[in-house]
N, CA, C and O of each residue as an XYZ file, in Angstrom:
592
protein
N     -35.871    -47.628     67.836
C     -35.876    -47.475     69.415
C     -36.184    -49.017     69.883
O     -37.133    -49.660     69.433
N     -35.387    -49.449     70.707
C     -36.002    -50.831     71.401
C     -35.570    -50.616     72.785
O     -34.477    -50.259     73.225
N     -36.987    -50.996     73.547
C     -37.052    -50.984     75.019
C     -36.966    -52.077     75.297
O     -37.123    -52.963     74.456
N     -36.622    -52.382     76.896
C     -36.959    -53.675     77.304
C     -36.279    -54.071     78.470
O     -35.381    -53.354     78.912
N     -36.589    -55.114     79.020
C     -36.127    -55.511     80.518
C     -34.990    -56.459     80.168
O     -34.820    -57.003     79.077
N     -34.222    -56.576     81.280
C     -33.249    -57.825     81.266
C     -34.091    -59.249     81.293
O     -33.590    -60.294     80.879
N     -35.115    -59.186     81.704
C     -35.775    -60.358     81.517
C     -36.138    -60.906     80.393
O     -36.474    -62.089     80.353
N     -36.123    -60.083     79.263
C     -36.456    -60.802     77.835
C     -35.322    -60.373     77.046
O     -35.526    -60.229     75.841
N     -34.045    -60.119     77.548
C     -32.878    -59.702     76.627
C     -32.228    -60.760     75.913
O     -31.268    -60.511     75.183
N     -32.733    -62.073     76.085
C     -32.530    -63.209     75.043
C     -33.050    -63.174     73.978
O     -32.610    -63.796     73.012
N     -34.054    -62.464     73.950
C     -34.816    -62.196     72.716
C     -33.885    -61.543     71.604
O     -33.654    -61.854     70.435
N     -33.466    -60.569     72.384
C     -32.934    -59.361     71.736
C     -31.483    -60.018     70.989
O     -31.033    -59.860     69.855
N     -30.940    -60.893     72.277
C     -29.478    -61.664     71.880
C     -29.956    -62.149     70.734
O     -29.402    -61.515     69.835
N     -30.828    -63.082     70.205
C     -31.037    -63.980     69.102
C     -31.202    -63.246     68.479
O     -30.284    -63.337     67.663
N     -32.027    -62.144     68.122
C     -32.321    -61.472     66.872
C     -30.912    -60.810     66.424
O     -30.748    -60.241     65.345
N     -30.067    -60.948     67.275
C     -28.488    -59.846     67.070
C     -27.274    -60.831     67.632
O     -26.449    -60.475     68.473
N     -27.332    -62.303     66.925
C     -26.201    -63.468     67.459
C     -25.013    -62.750     67.347
O     -24.128    -63.286     68.014
N     -24.565    -61.517     66.632
C     -23.100    -61.434     66.453
C     -22.819    -60.464     67.918
O     -21.728    -60.415     68.485
N     -23.895    -59.826     68.304
C     -23.878    -58.813     69.581
C     -24.001    -59.319     70.730
O     -23.860    -58.619     71.733
N     -24.393    -61.121     70.822
C     -24.659    -61.588     71.858
C     -23.836    -61.298     73.461
O     -24.385    -61.113     74.547
N     -22.166    -61.341     73.104
C     -21.421    -61.311     74.078
C     -22.164    -60.064     74.664
O     -22.864    -60.449     75.601
N     -22.285    -58.620     74.452
C     -22.495    -57.204     75.011
C     -24.228    -57.771     75.676
O     -24.189    -57.437     76.860
N     -25.143    -58.212     75.499
C     -25.988    -58.766     75.891
C     -25.936    -59.554     77.061
O     -26.559    -59.432     78.115
N     -25.097    -60.377     76.708
C     -24.438    -61.572     78.138
C     -23.644    -60.419     79.035
O     -23.804    -60.618     80.239
N     -23.138    -59.705     78.845
C     -22.479    -58.744     79.932
C     -23.418    -58.094     80.646
O     -23.197    -57.947     81.848
N     -24.567    -57.606     80.115
C     -25.256    -57.220     80.818
C     -26.334    -58.267     81.874
O     -27.032    -57.890     82.815
N     -26.206    -59.341     81.455
C     -26.902    -60.495     82.523
C     -26.069    -60.444     84.147
O     -26.487    -60.641     85.288
N     -24.763    -60.094     83.609
C     -23.661    -60.175     84.628
C     -23.458    -58.763     85.433
O     -22.980    -58.641     86.560
N     -23.905    -57.803     84.636
C     -23.629    -56.202     85.038
C     -24.182    -56.220     86.845
O     -25.262    -56.711     87.173
N     -23.297    -55.651     87.749
C     -24.014    -55.380     88.916
C     -23.415    -53.887     89.382
O     -22.821    -53.254     88.508
N     -23.526    -53.357     90.569
C     -23.606    -52.505     91.172
C     -21.757    -52.607     91.376
O     -21.130    -51.551     91.460
N     -21.246    -53.544     91.420
C     -19.729    -53.918     91.746
C     -18.822    -53.811     90.366
O     -17.595    -53.746     90.445
N     -19.518    -53.798     89.092
C     -19.020    -53.920     88.004
C     -17.894    -52.995     87.873
O     -18.151    -51.793     87.937
N     -16.678    -53.376     87.699
C     -15.820    -52.042     87.625
C     -16.272    -50.825     86.490
O     -16.702    -51.131     85.378
N     -16.149    -49.758     86.831
C     -16.511    -48.456     86.118
C     -15.278    -48.459     84.873
O     -14.191    -47.946     85.138
N     -15.459    -48.903     83.882
C     -14.386    -48.664     82.882
C     -15.007    -49.218     81.414
O     -16.091    -49.801     81.397
N     -14.204    -48.978     80.150
C     -14.328    -49.754     79.358
C     -13.750    -51.036     78.911
O     -12.538    -51.238     78.835
N     -14.856    -52.068     78.558
C     -14.627    -53.178     78.849
C     -14.508    -53.796     77.419
O     -15.602    -54.086     76.935
N     -13.459    -54.052     76.665
C     -13.212    -54.613     75.196
C     -13.806    -55.988     75.026
O     -13.184    -56.987     75.387
N     -15.192    -56.060     74.392
C     -15.797    -57.644     74.371
C     -15.113    -58.297     73.231
O     -14.598    -59.411     73.323
N     -15.120    -57.656     72.270
C     -14.560    -58.193     70.865
C     -14.758    -57.277     69.920
O     -15.729    -56.527     70.017
N     -13.904    -57.185     68.885
C     -13.694    -56.403     67.449
C     -14.954    -55.791     67.247
O     -15.630    -56.559     66.562
N     -15.711    -54.552     67.585
C     -16.811    -53.836     67.229
C     -17.784    -54.040     68.262
O     -18.938    -53.675     68.035
N     -17.479    -54.600     69.427
C     -18.153    -54.734     70.705
C     -17.472    -53.666     72.128
O     -16.291    -53.693     72.473
N     -18.078    -53.176     72.489
C     -17.439    -52.922     74.163
C     -18.636    -52.382     74.683
O     -19.676    -52.176     74.057
N     -18.377    -52.138     76.045
C     -19.443    -52.225     77.234
C     -18.941    -50.780     77.937
O     -17.986    -51.098     78.645
N     -19.095    -49.801     78.015
C     -18.687    -48.611     78.914
C     -19.747    -49.028     80.425
O     -20.977    -49.061     80.401
N     -19.026    -49.263     81.436
C     -19.819    -49.009     82.369
C     -19.264    -47.609     83.376
O     -18.079    -47.416     83.649
N     -20.205    -46.884     83.748
C     -20.034    -45.696     84.604
C     -21.171    -44.884     85.536
O     -22.322    -45.318     85.556
N     -20.894    -43.983     86.116
C     -22.124    -43.653     86.919
C     -21.943    -42.156     86.450
O     -20.966    -41.525     86.047
N     -23.495    -41.781     86.698
C     -23.879    -40.531     86.090
C     -25.059    -40.282     86.874
O     -25.766    -40.993     87.587
N     -25.074    -38.846     86.478
C     -26.434    -38.286     87.404
C     -27.333    -37.211     86.133
O     -26.753    -36.864     85.104
N     -28.722    -36.820     86.425
C     -29.256    -35.843     85.443
C     -28.102    -35.006     85.531
O     -27.191    -34.890     86.351
N     -28.527    -34.230     84.004
C     -28.147    -32.857     83.461
C     -28.871    -32.115     83.287
O     -29.892    -32.446     82.684
N     -28.701    -30.765     83.723
C     -29.906    -29.793     83.580
C     -30.212    -29.864     82.157
O     -31.216    -30.463     81.772
N     -29.216    -29.154     81.160
C     -29.302    -29.637     79.726
C     -28.944    -30.609     79.071
O     -28.097    -30.178     78.289
N     -29.121    -31.997     78.869
C     -28.673    -32.752     78.178
C     -28.486    -32.387     76.902
O     -29.128    -31.401     76.541
N     -27.714    -32.960     76.038
C     -27.289    -32.762     74.540
C     -27.851    -33.315     73.935
O     -28.581    -33.868     74.757
N     -28.297    -33.849     72.506
C     -28.816    -34.760     71.714
C     -27.768    -34.641     70.849
O     -27.139    -33.704     70.358
N     -27.731    -36.423     70.757
C     -26.438    -36.742     70.149
C     -26.808    -38.258     69.220
O     -27.532    -39.182     69.591
N     -26.191    -38.155     68.169
C     -26.051    -39.250     67.392
C     -24.989    -40.122     66.943
O     -23.928    -39.596     67.280
N     -24.826    -40.990     66.461
C     -23.681    -41.861     66.561
C     -23.921    -42.467     65.166
O     -25.044    -42.915     64.933
N     -22.802    -42.530     64.054
C     -23.345    -43.026     62.691
C     -22.885    -44.469     62.690
O     -23.756    -45.174     62.180
N     -21.802    -45.170     63.088
C     -21.090    -46.457     63.280
C     -21.668    -47.425     63.947
O     -21.768    -48.524     63.401
N     -22.104    -47.249     65.092
C     -22.853    -47.722     66.394
C     -23.755    -47.519     66.766
O     -24.260    -46.423     66.525
N     -24.161    -48.094     67.238
C     -25.657    -48.298     68.239
C     -25.619    -48.288     69.595
O     -24.747    -49.048     70.016
N     -26.234    -47.714     70.453
C     -26.197    -48.013     71.682
C     -27.278    -48.757     72.333
O     -28.444    -48.737     71.941
N     -26.762    -49.539     73.539
C     -27.814    -49.719     74.245
C     -27.524    -49.813     75.534
O     -26.811    -50.570     76.194
N     -28.542    -48.460     75.891
C     -28.201    -48.386     77.420
C     -28.949    -49.014     78.618
O     -30.177    -49.068     78.679
N     -28.166    -49.451     79.500
C     -28.954    -50.562     80.735
C     -28.557    -49.272     81.858
O     -27.720    -48.370     81.827
N     -29.503    -49.646     82.745
C     -29.023    -48.797     84.269
C     -28.927    -50.267     84.749
O     -29.464    -51.334     84.453
N     -27.904    -49.784     85.713
C     -27.555    -51.052     86.508
C     -28.007    -50.617     87.816
O     -28.078    -51.662     88.462
N     -28.302    -49.791     88.457
C     -28.897    -48.897     89.624
C     -29.310    -47.452     89.668
O     -28.816    -46.525     89.027
N     -30.016    -47.428     90.285
C     -30.949    -46.189     89.837
C     -31.993    -46.096     88.928
O     -32.816    -46.991     88.740
N     -31.970    -44.964     88.331
C     -33.012    -44.847     86.904
C     -32.391    -43.614     86.392
O     -31.646    -42.815     86.960
N     -32.841    -43.633     85.246
C     -32.275    -42.561     83.921
C     -33.196    -41.917     83.189
O     -34.322    -42.305     83.500
N     -33.198    -41.230     82.484
C     -34.251    -40.677     81.308
C     -33.722    -40.310     80.037
O     -32.878    -39.426     79.884
N     -34.097    -40.824     79.354
C     -33.044    -40.336     77.856
C     -34.046    -39.715     76.916
O     -35.173    -40.195     76.788
N     -33.542    -38.402     76.105
C     -34.749    -37.488     75.577
C     -34.461    -38.221     74.124
O     -33.454    -38.892     73.897
N     -35.415    -37.998     73.281
C     -35.046    -38.571     71.593
C     -35.976    -37.515     71.187
O     -36.818    -36.835     71.773
N     -35.511    -37.614     69.904
C     -35.636    -36.717     68.900
C     -35.477    -37.189     67.560
O     -34.366    -36.960     67.081
N     -36.511    -37.943     66.636
C     -35.717    -37.859     65.256
C     -34.561    -37.576     64.524
O     -34.511    -36.431     64.074
N     -33.751    -38.211     64.320
C     -32.170    -37.447     63.790
C     -32.673    -36.082     62.880
O     -32.537    -34.882     63.117
N     -33.202    -36.678     61.931
C     -33.824    -35.810     60.919
C     -34.311    -34.738     60.971
O     -34.339    -33.979     60.002
N     -34.919    -34.393     62.420
C     -35.657    -33.053     62.832
C     -34.383    -32.267     63.501
O     -34.662    -31.134     63.892
N     -33.128    -32.660     63.679
C     -32.042    -31.985     64.288
C     -31.573    -31.372     63.287
O     -30.853    -31.979     62.494
N     -31.878    -30.057     63.113
C     -31.135    -29.509     62.478
C     -30.259    -28.460     62.405
O     -30.119    -27.698     61.448
N     -29.548    -28.444     63.674
C     -28.423    -27.381     63.949
C     -27.329    -28.103     64.828
O     -27.344    -28.228     66.052
N     -26.445    -28.520     63.998
C     -25.275    -28.851     65.041
C     -24.819    -28.216     65.842
O     -24.649    -27.028     65.566
N     -24.454    -28.666     67.070
C     -23.454    -27.886     68.273
C     -22.380    -28.138     67.939
O     -21.681    -27.248     67.455
N     -21.869    -29.524     68.101
C     -20.388    -29.964     68.042
C     -20.380    -31.096     66.967
O     -20.838    -32.215     67.201
N     -19.760    -30.686     65.624
C     -19.659    -31.547     64.473
C     -19.269    -32.820     64.832
O     -18.631    -33.093     65.849
N     -19.721    -33.733     63.851
C     -19.128    -35.071     63.903
C     -17.671    -35.528     64.207
O     -16.746    -35.289     63.431
N     -17.509    -36.248     65.465
C     -16.123    -36.866     65.807
C     -15.730    -38.286     65.207
O     -15.967    -39.168     66.033
N     -15.280    -38.700     64.194
C     -15.172    -39.759     63.887
C     -14.667    -40.686     64.807
O     -15.237    -41.767     64.954
N     -13.173    -40.246     65.755
C     -13.060    -40.999     66.574
C     -13.767    -41.508     67.672
O     -13.591    -42.651     68.095
N     -14.607    -40.659     68.178
C     -15.756    -40.793     69.180
C     -17.173    -41.525     68.448
O     -17.974    -42.236     69.056
N     -17.247    -41.153     67.007
C     -18.478    -41.696     66.769
C     -19.540    -40.958     67.232
O     -20.437    -41.634     67.735
N     -19.756    -39.357     67.202
C     -20.315    -38.528     67.903
C     -20.987    -37.274     67.351
O     -20.207    -36.332     67.210
N     -22.106    -37.071     67.047
C     -22.308    -35.670     67.342
C     -23.565    -34.997     67.755
O     -24.733    -35.367     67.629
N     -23.048    -33.900     68.288
C     -23.947    -33.375     69.289
C     -24.626    -32.183     68.387
O     -24.046    -31.445     67.591
N     -26.006    -32.200     68.732
C     -26.919    -30.995     67.999
C     -27.569    -30.036     68.987
O     -27.585    -30.354     70.176
N     -28.058    -28.989     68.622
C     -28.974    -28.065     69.519
C     -29.991    -28.394     69.603
O     -30.275    -29.367     68.904
N     -31.067    -27.817     70.451
C     -32.148    -27.974     70.575
C     -32.845    -29.028     71.685
O     -32.068    -29.553     72.482
N     -33.926    -29.279     71.753
C     -34.585    -29.944     73.249
C     -34.927    -31.237     72.201
O     -34.975    -31.230     70.971
N     -35.151    -32.375     73.178
C     -36.170    -33.427     72.959
C     -37.358    -33.494     72.731
O     -38.025    -32.797     73.497
N     -37.979    -34.105     71.912
C     -39.175    -34.245     71.705
C     -39.810    -35.170     72.883
O     -40.790    -34.723     73.481
N     -39.264    -36.502     73.253
C     -40.051    -37.207     74.481
C     -38.995    -37.755     75.241
O     -37.908    -38.085     74.766
N     -39.365    -37.860     76.571
C     -38.264    -38.520     77.361
C     -38.774    -39.673     77.793
O     -39.967    -39.862     78.031
N     -37.697    -40.647     77.928
C     -38.206    -41.879     78.173
C     -37.702    -42.641     79.098
O     -36.629    -43.193     78.856
N     -38.272    -42.823     80.207
C     -37.645    -43.540     82.064
C     -37.278    -44.836     81.752
O     -37.910    -45.738     81.202
N     -36.170    -44.782     82.188
C     -35.510    -46.187     81.834
C     -35.075    -46.437     83.427
O     -34.498    -45.686     84.215
N     -35.644    -47.957     83.598
C     -35.247    -47.960     85.533
C     -34.186    -49.112     85.274
O     -33.779    -49.684     84.263
N     -33.853    -49.223     86.952
C     -32.802    -50.161     86.938
C     -33.399    -51.481     86.067
O     -34.621    -51.584     85.956
N     -32.576    -52.414     85.496
C     -32.873    -53.605     85.072
C     -33.546    -53.643     83.396
O     -33.859    -54.610     82.701
N     -33.601    -52.299     83.145
C     -33.924    -51.751     81.980
C     -33.040    -51.274     80.828
O     -32.029    -50.606     81.043
N     -33.395    -51.592     79.725
C     -32.294    -50.839     78.613
C     -33.279    -50.453     77.152
O     -34.305    -50.909     76.647
N     -32.449    -49.514     76.885
C     -32.672    -48.733     75.078
C     -32.021    -48.841     74.467
O     -30.913    -48.382     74.744
N     -32.232    -49.550     73.137
C     -31.368    -49.350     72.243
C     -31.561    -48.580     70.984
O     -32.545    -48.582     70.244
N     -30.283    -47.825     70.859
C     -30.751    -46.715     70.161
C     -30.143    -46.945     68.891
O     -29.255    -47.797     68.859
N     -30.490    -46.274     67.703
C     -29.779    -46.498     66.265
C     -29.699    -45.277     65.815
O     -30.366    -44.313     66.190
N     -28.591    -45.320     64.723
C     -28.399    -44.070     64.179
C     -29.361    -42.676     63.805
O     -29.127    -41.475     63.939
N     -30.495    -43.392     63.300
C     -31.312    -42.513     62.890
C     -32.053    -41.824     64.006
O     -33.108    -41.193     63.943
N     -31.349    -42.054     64.948
C     -32.484    -41.660     66.633
C     -31.321    -40.807     67.533
O     -30.384    -41.218     68.218
N     -31.894    -39.168     67.164
C     -31.045    -38.757     68.387
C     -31.510    -38.884     69.523
O     -32.735    -38.954     69.620
N     -30.565    -38.960     70.902
C     -31.343    -38.906     72.325
C     -30.004    -38.339     72.724
O     -28.930    -38.184     72.143
N     -30.509    -38.065     74.043
C     -30.543    -37.349     75.382
C     -29.769    -37.829     76.292
O     -30.506    -37.529     77.232
N     -28.868    -38.339     76.801
C     -28.911    -39.463     77.942
C     -28.419    -38.430     79.454
O     -27.623    -37.496     79.551
N     -29.194    -39.026     80.351
C     -29.149    -38.415     81.544
C     -29.902    -36.926     81.602
O     -29.472    -35.876     82.078
N     -31.499    -37.274     80.786
C     -32.196    -36.040     81.079
C     -32.989    -35.949     82.025
O     -33.802    -35.027     81.969
N     -33.016    -36.791     83.099
C     -33.735    -36.834     84.105
C     -33.258    -38.285     84.980
O     -32.240    -38.915     84.692
N     -34.052    -38.605     85.914
C     -34.039    -39.735     86.515
C     -33.242    -39.662     87.869
O     -33.509    -38.728     88.625
N     -32.375    -40.491     88.197
C     -31.594    -40.163     89.489
C     -29.832    -40.332     89.008
O     -29.359    -40.617     87.908
N     -29.231    -40.064     90.164
C     -28.031    -40.813     90.095
C     -28.142    -42.313     89.565
O     -28.962    -43.046     90.119
N     -27.291    -42.854     88.431
C     -27.659    -43.852     88.350
C     -26.181    -44.846     88.096
O     -25.116    -44.253     87.920
N     -26.210    -45.914     88.097
C     -24.979    -46.453     87.238
C     -25.433    -47.613     86.157
O     -26.167    -48.597     86.253
N     -24.754    -47.115     85.220
C     -25.179    -47.199     83.937
C     -23.903    -48.412     82.817
O     -22.685    -48.240     82.760
N     -24.573    -49.369     82.191
C     -23.757    -49.933     81.095
C     -24.315    -49.867     79.611
O     -25.289    -50.393     79.072
N     -23.423    -49.107     79.210
C     -23.689    -48.830     77.573
C     -23.158    -49.663     76.849
O     -21.939    -49.705     77.018
N     -23.686    -50.608     75.834
C     -23.218    -51.593     74.838
C     -23.089    -50.681     73.731
O     -24.083    -50.005     73.464
N     -22.033    -50.534     73.028
C     -21.755    -49.649     71.842
C     -21.386    -51.229     70.816
O     -20.619    -52.145     71.113
N     -22.072    -51.106     69.837
C     -22.373    -52.313     68.615
C     -22.355    -51.431     67.328
O     -23.089    -50.540     66.903
N     -21.136    -52.084     66.845
C     -21.153    -51.824     65.244
C     -22.032    -52.378     64.230
O     -22.193    -53.540     63.857
N     -22.600    -51.211     63.843
C     -23.372    -51.467     62.904
C     -23.489    -52.967     61.943
O     -24.365    -53.800     61.708
N     -22.199    -52.762     61.607
C     -21.996    -54.479     60.688
C     -22.133    -55.613     61.545
O     -21.989    -56.726     61.041
N     -22.390    -55.505     62.766
C     -22.625    -56.678     63.641
C     -23.940    -56.849     63.992
O     -24.345    -57.328     65.051
N     -24.648    -56.410     63.002
C     -26.075    -56.718     63.356
C     -26.595    -57.343     62.186
O     -27.744    -57.785     62.176
N     -25.715    -57.427     61.036
C     -26.049    -58.034     59.605
C     -25.908    -59.518     59.762
O     -26.110    -60.262     58.802
């Protein structure tokens, strides 16, 4: 897991140059950015949407993509638990959506404020909307082979 602020996002885009266009999108994201999926390139897309905290957010993992969750407006909190500790599947893997949901609760809650991001890797279960406030988010989906 990597957390950071928009002010240091160039450091991470330099680490992952094939994902740079996704990081560049975050630099321009604003409250007026259209809520939809923005196709950036093969293996790279950004979903922009509004959300609110969930009473019982579900832990999820992805096998083929990392998530870079960025708060455009408001704040969020992301639940975290090592995927290896998620023993009971709630909803089996959906290959089309690249997602598995698990029963159980997060070990940690990580606040993510306006202008901050959190990058979540396949070995990390996460529960978006685990707190915070109503928010507008951008989630960059980066296919793992783009990180090489």
